[in-house]
C-alpha positions as CSV (number, residue, x, y, z in Angstrom):
1,M,0.0,-0.2,-0.2
2,L,3.0,2.2,-0.9
3,A,0.7,5.4,-1.8
4,N,-0.3,3.9,-5.5
5,A,3.8,3.3,-6.7
6,A,2.5,1.6,-9.4
7,G,1.3,4.8,-11.2
8,G,4.2,5.4,-13.3
9,I,4.4,1.5,-14.5
10,I,1.1,1.6,-15.4
11,A,1.6,5.3,-17.3
12,L,4.9,4.3,-19.1
13,Y,2.9,0.4,-20.2
14,L,-0.3,2.3,-21.1
15,V,2.3,5.0,-23.2
16,A,4.0,2.0,-24.8
17,V,0.8,0.6,-26.4
18,S,0.1,4.1,-28.0
19,M,-3.2,4.8,-25.9
20,P,-5.0,7.8,-26.7
21,K,-4.3,10.6,-23.7
22,L,-7.9,10.5,-22.6
23,E,-8.4,6.8,-22.8
24,L,-5.2,6.5,-20.7
25,V,-6.6,9.0,-17.9
26,G,-9.6,7.0,-17.7
27,T,-8.2,3.7,-17.8
28,T,-5.4,4.8,-15.0
29,A,-8.9,6.4,-12.7
30,W,-10.8,3.0,-13.3
31,F,-7.5,1.1,-12.4
32,F,-6.8,3.1,-9.1
33,L,-10.3,3.3,-7.8
34,L,-10.8,-0.4,-8.1
35,L,-7.2,-0.8,-6.2
36,N,-8.1,1.5,-3.9
37,L,-11.6,0.3,-3.1
38,F,-9.8,-3.1,-2.6
39,K,-7.4,-1.4,-0.1
40,V,-10.1,0.0,1.8
41,P,-10.9,-3.0,4.5
42,F,-7.1,-3.7,4.9
43,S,-6.3,0.1,5.8
44,A,-9.3,0.1,8.3
45,Q,-8.2,-3.2,10.0
46,L,-4.5,-1.4,10.2
47,G,-6.3,2.0,11.5
48,L,-5.8,3.8,9.0
49,I,-8.8,4.8,8.5
50,G,-11.0,6.3,11.2
51,S,-13.5,9.2,12.0
52,D,-10.7,12.0,12.0
53,T,-9.2,10.5,8.6
54,L,-12.5,10.7,6.9
55,M,-13.3,14.3,8.2
56,L,-10.3,15.5,6.3
57,N,-11.3,13.5,3.4
58,V,-14.7,15.8,3.6
59,A,-12.5,18.8,4.0
60,L,-10.4,18.3,1.2
61,T,-13.4,17.3,-1.3
62,P,-13.7,20.6,-2.9
63,M,-10.1,20.5,-3.7
64,I,-10.5,17.1,-5.5
65,V,-13.7,18.5,-7.5
66,L,-11.0,21.4,-8.6
67,G,-8.5,19.3,-9.6
68,L,-10.8,17.1,-11.3
69,L,-12.0,20.4,-13.7
70,A,-8.5,21.6,-14.0
71,G,-7.4,18.1,-15.3
72,R,-10.4,18.2,-17.8
73,W,-9.6,21.9,-18.9
74,L,-5.9,20.8,-19.0
75,I,-6.0,17.0,-20.9
76,H,-8.1,18.8,-23.4
77,R,-5.5,21.6,-24.4
78,I,-2.3,19.3,-24.5
79,P,-1.5,17.5,-27.8
80,Q,-0.8,14.1,-27.5
81,R,2.7,14.3,-28.3
82,Q,3.7,16.5,-25.6
83,F,1.0,14.6,-23.1
84,D,3.4,11.4,-24.3
85,S,6.5,13.1,-23.1
86,L,5.3,14.8,-20.0
87,V,3.9,11.0,-19.0
88,L,7.7,9.9,-19.7
89,L,9.0,13.0,-17.7
90,L,6.8,12.4,-14.6
91,S,7.5,8.8,-14.5
92,S,11.3,9.0,-14.6
93,A,11.0,11.6,-11.7
94,A,8.7,9.1,-10.4
95,A,11.2,6.3,-10.4
96,L,14.5,8.3,-9.3
97,R,12.1,9.2,-6.4
98,L,11.5,5.6,-5.4
99,I,15.1,4.5,-5.4
100,G,16.3,7.2,-3.6
101,A,18.3,9.6,-6.0
102,F,16.8,12.7,-4.8
């Protein structure tokens, strides 16, 4: 349950198979929704989910909506080639971060 460290891996795979940007974002969103729903009982059992964390989630909901709207606006304005390059760049940065390079 290491904060969705697989994000970079799935992004690299979906770029490698030339998935269009809207499908890539949608596929990634569904994948992590299902993965995180699967983790909920385990997180609750470990005491990672409680009333205080649920209240924090409620408080942050407006920021989630804002991020959703900003992401929708941005995805339609970035050309596919630049999107792919950005995904590769951010995945590389995440990989370096995971191995402790910075």
